[in-house]
N, C-alpha and C positions, 0 to 999 in steps of 0.2 A: 406155450413155451416154444422157443425156437427149436427146430429139428436138429438134434445133436448127433454127431457121428460116434455114438456110444451104444453098445448093446443094452437092451432093457434089463437083462439079468445082471449086467455089471453095474448099472445105475442102482438097481435094487440092493445089491451087495454093499455098495458104497453108502447108501442111505441107512441101511441097517447098522453098519459100522458106526456112522456118525451119531446115530440115536443112542448108542451106548455111552457117549461122552457128552454130558450136559454142558461142558465148557465150550463146545462148538456152537458158535452163533450162526455162521453162514459159510457155505462152500460155493465157490465159483469155478466152473470149468472154463478153461481158456486154452489158447493155442489151437492147433490144427483140428482137434475134435470139436471145438466150439465154433470154428469158422467154416467147417465142412471141407477142409482140405487135408484130412487125415489119410495116410497111406495105411496099408495093411498092418504094418508093425509100429505105427505111431504110438507114442506113449500117451498117457492121460495126465494132463497138466491140471493141478488143483491148487487154488488159492484158498486157504482155510483161515477163517477169522475165529480166533479163540483167545480173546484178550485176557481172560481170567485164568487161563490154564497155567498150572504150575509146570515146572520142568518135567517132573515125573508124569503128570497127566499127558503132556505133549509127547513124551517118549512112549507111553502106553498107546496113545492114538497112532503114532507112526508105526509102532510094532504091529498093531492090529491091521493097519492098512497093508503092511508088508505081507502079512499072513492071509489076507483076503483072497478068496479063490477067483482071481481075475487074471486073465491071460496076458494082459498088457502091463508094461512097466508103469508105475505111478511116479510122477514128479510133483512133489508137494512143497509148497511154500507157505509160510505163516505170514499173513498179511501185516500183522503188527511188527514184524521184524524185517520188512522190506525197506531197503534204502536206495534202490535203483529207481530213479525217476522214470526211466524208460520202461522198466517192468511194471511199475505202478500204473503208468499210462496204458500199457498193453492190457492189463487185467481190467482196468476201468472201461476201456474201449470194447473189448471183445468178450469179457467174462460173462458167463451165463449162470445165474444162481441155480444150483441143483439141490441145495439143502438149505432151507431157511433157518434151521436150528432153533434154539431156545431164545426167547426174548428176555428171560431172566436166567442168569448163570449163578 
């Protein structure tokens, strides 16, 4: 795996959180923490694929991420709801899978 600008303990917290939600198929880290250009206070950009998640499940997931003991702000997008070609290309180009998720949801 590419060297990420993310603390091991934060990555572990994120993965534990995603494991609680079977609807999560894949999570990609993108932005400055994926490219190695993060500053001290840079946020963590996450593209989450959860195609079968209900609205309630998605809200529970984002609430769990908000409550996660991570010192950095999380910026979360749902890949199935992306309409910006520019953002889609950015995630495809620099996104690093950090959670493979479940193959069956």
